[in-house]
N, C-alpha and C positions, 0 to 999 in steps of 0.2 A: 827872466832873460832867456832868450832862445839861443841854444848852442848846438842844435841838431836839426838837420833838414832831411826829410824823408820823401822820396819821389816814388810815384807810380811810374811805370815804364811806358805802356802803350799810349800814344797820343800826347805824351809829355816829354819823354826822352827819345822815343822812336815813333815814326809814322806807321800806323796800321793801314797798309795799302791794299786792303782786300778788294776794293772796287776795281783798281787797276789790274790786279792779278786775275780777277774773274773775267775782265774784258780781254786780257791776253789769252785766256783759255777759251775764248770764243763764246762766252756766255753773254747773250744780248736779249733785250726786250723781256718778254714774259719768262723766258728761260733764266735770265739773270735774276729777276725778282723771286722766282720760285726757289732757285738754288740758294739765294741769300737767306730767305726765310727758313729754309731747311737746315742751314749750316750756321753762319755767323750770327744770325738773329734768332737762333733756336736756343731755348733754355739749356739744352744739353751742352752747348758750347762752354758755358760757365762750369758745368759739372765736370767736363773734361779737364778743366784747369785744376781741379782738386787732385788729379792724379790717380783716381780710383778705377779708371777703365782704360782699356787699350785703344790704340788707333783703329784697329779692326772693329772693335765694339762701338766706338763712337760713329764710325762711318755707317754702320748698320742702323744706328739711331737716326742719323740724318736721312738715310735712304727711305726709312719708313714714312718720312714726311714728303718725299718726292721720288717715289719708286721709278718713275719714268726717266729719271736722270741718274740712275744708278752708276753708270760708267763715268759720267762727268763728275759726280761727287767723289768717286774713288780717286780721281786725279788730284784733288785739292791738297791732301797732305803730302803728296809727292813733291809739292812746291812749297813746303814749309819754310824754306830758306828765302822765299820771295815775298812773304807776307809783310815783312817789316823793313824799315829803312831808317837808320839812325839820323836824327836831325843834325844839321851843321853846327848848332850851338851846344850840343850835349857835352862834349868833352870840355870845352872852355868854361861852361857853367859849373860843372863839377869841380874842376881844378881851381877855379877862382874861389869857390866856397871853402875848399880844403886849405888853400893857401892862406885864407883869412882865419883859419883855425876852427872852422865848423866841422862837426862830424856829419857824414853824408851816408844815407842808407837808401835801399829800395824796399818797397812793399807792393807787390804786384800779383795780380791774377795771371798766371802764366803756365802754359802746358809744357810737359817734358819735351815733346818733339820740337816745339818752337824754341825751346832753350838749346837743345842739342844742335839744331840746324843753324843757329845764329850766334852761338856763344863766342865764336872766333871772328865774327864779322860785325854785325849790327848790334851785338850785345857786348862787345869787347870792353866797353866803358865800365862794366861791372868790376873789372880788376882795379878800378880807381876807388871803388866804394869801400867804406869801413865795414860793410856787411849788408845783410838784408834778408828778406823773406820772399821766396817764390812759392806760390800756392801749391803747385804740384808736389812739392816736397813735404807739405804739412797736412794735406787733406782738408784745408780750410781755404775759403775765399772771402774777399771783401764783399759786402760790408759786415760780415760776421765780426763782432767786437773781439772775439777770441784771438783773431789774427793780429790785431793791434796790440793786444796784451802780450801775445807771444813775442812780437818784435821787441817791445819795451823790456820784457823780462830777460830775454836772451842777451840783449846788448846793454843792460842796465841804463836804459833811457828813462829819464823823468818826463812823462807826457807833457807836463807844464812847460818844459824847456824845449819842446820839439814842435816843428811845423810840418804838416803833411800836404803835399800837392797831388791832386788827382783830377782828371778830366771828367770823372763821374761824380756828380754832386752827392748822390747817396753815399758814396764811399767817404767823401769829405765830411758829411754830416755825422757819419758813424765815428770817424776819428775825433771830431769835436766832442761828441757825446762821451767818448772814452776819456777825454781830458786833454787831448792835443789841440794845438792851433791848426786851422785848416784853410787851405786856399783852393778854390775851384779854378783849375787851369783851363783857360779859354784859348790863350795864345801866349807866345813867349814874352813879349814886352809887358803885357798886363800882369803875368805871373811874377816876373822879376820885380816889377814895381811894388806889388803887394808883399812879396817876400822881403824886400829891403826894409819895409816898414817894421817888420818883426825883428829884423837883424839889427836895427838901430836902437 
């Protein structure tokens, strides 16, 4: 029987609006595509979520991929508070689950600057949670199975009694391999329907 729900954050509880932000910064056409590949689509983006390198260091990593856009890339983390936007359904979903007696946690790849810039606004819902793991604090990111183990050990969660929701299928598969139930989040209604099957 499932008694615990574990959420990813980005594209599950908050919208990752990097495309809109890049457009607001005036990145268009080839410039948009080049900067995207150098930053949000760069493997170093995930490494930054481990919390092992500074903003200045990650910016230099990005710039190596697109040196002609140095100044544009340096703008990006100045707008870290504009990268995400909480979904309208987030609070009500969390509160409904908790009212029904379920434990609710987060398990997310998340950078320190993105946390600090949004903790009082678009991540305010974290106060409703029973706990969770943010990757920058642990030096681990999904789909490394150690991060699922860390969550379960820290909060005494039985993996067989927990269901994990993530928009990244690889992360869901890793959770299942660890022993949790998993739902690949595509959109709100689909995820809620699948979750209710486990909760029944």
